[in-house]
N, C-alpha and C positions, 0 to 999 in steps of 0.2 A: 490455482488456491478456488477454493469454496468457500461457502456461506462462515462455516466452525472457524476454516483456517485463517481467514480475516479476518472476524471475528478477537479469536486472541492473541496474533500476534501482530492488533491494529497499531498501538501504541510506539510501534518500533518500526512499522513503516509508514505510516503520515508523513514523519519527517522527512524520510528518503522519496518519495513519493511527491512531497512538496518541496524536496531539493532537484530531483530530475523533470518533473513536471511542477513547472511552478508557476503555471496558471490555475493551481485552485489557489483560495484566501485561505485567511486562519476558517472564516467564518464556515465554506464549506467543506471544510475538513471535520470542523465541533457538529455539522449535520450530520456527515455518515457515520463516523463511531462506529466504526469499524461493519458496516451495515451495508452485505455486499452487494443488496441490490440499491443501494440513496450509491455505493461506489461507483456503477457500473453505469448509473443515469450520470453522475457529473462527467465520471470517465467519455457517456459520447455528448453531454454539452460542451465541457470546454476545449475536449481532443477530439470532435468526431471525428477530423484524416489523419491523426492518427490513436484509432482507439485500438486497434489491431495489435501496435507495437507496446503499445502500455502493458494491456494485457497479458501479452507475450512475456513484456518484464515483468511483472507484477509475478504470474507463473513460474519463471527464473529465481527473482527473488525471494519467494518462497520455499523454493528447494536447496539455494542453498545452504550451506552447515550453519546453525547458530559459533558466533566468536563464544573461543573458551570463557573463560573467569581469567582475569588476574592478580595474582598474589594468592591463588589457593591452591600451593605445590603439595602433594599426598605424597 
């Protein structure tokens, strides 16, 4: 996932990253604000031993298809 992709999907991504990797505080999530460099830095700081796994998970998360809206039948 590149910087623009992270910024564009940050609102969705932040909740899932906190759920999966609970080491991030609310304040840290606010500080990152979709900034890829800050995200990578916080990953290194909080999850150093899991950095590769977390970054792989982030890439896979980005590649999954977006959920389809409910109740908007055509």
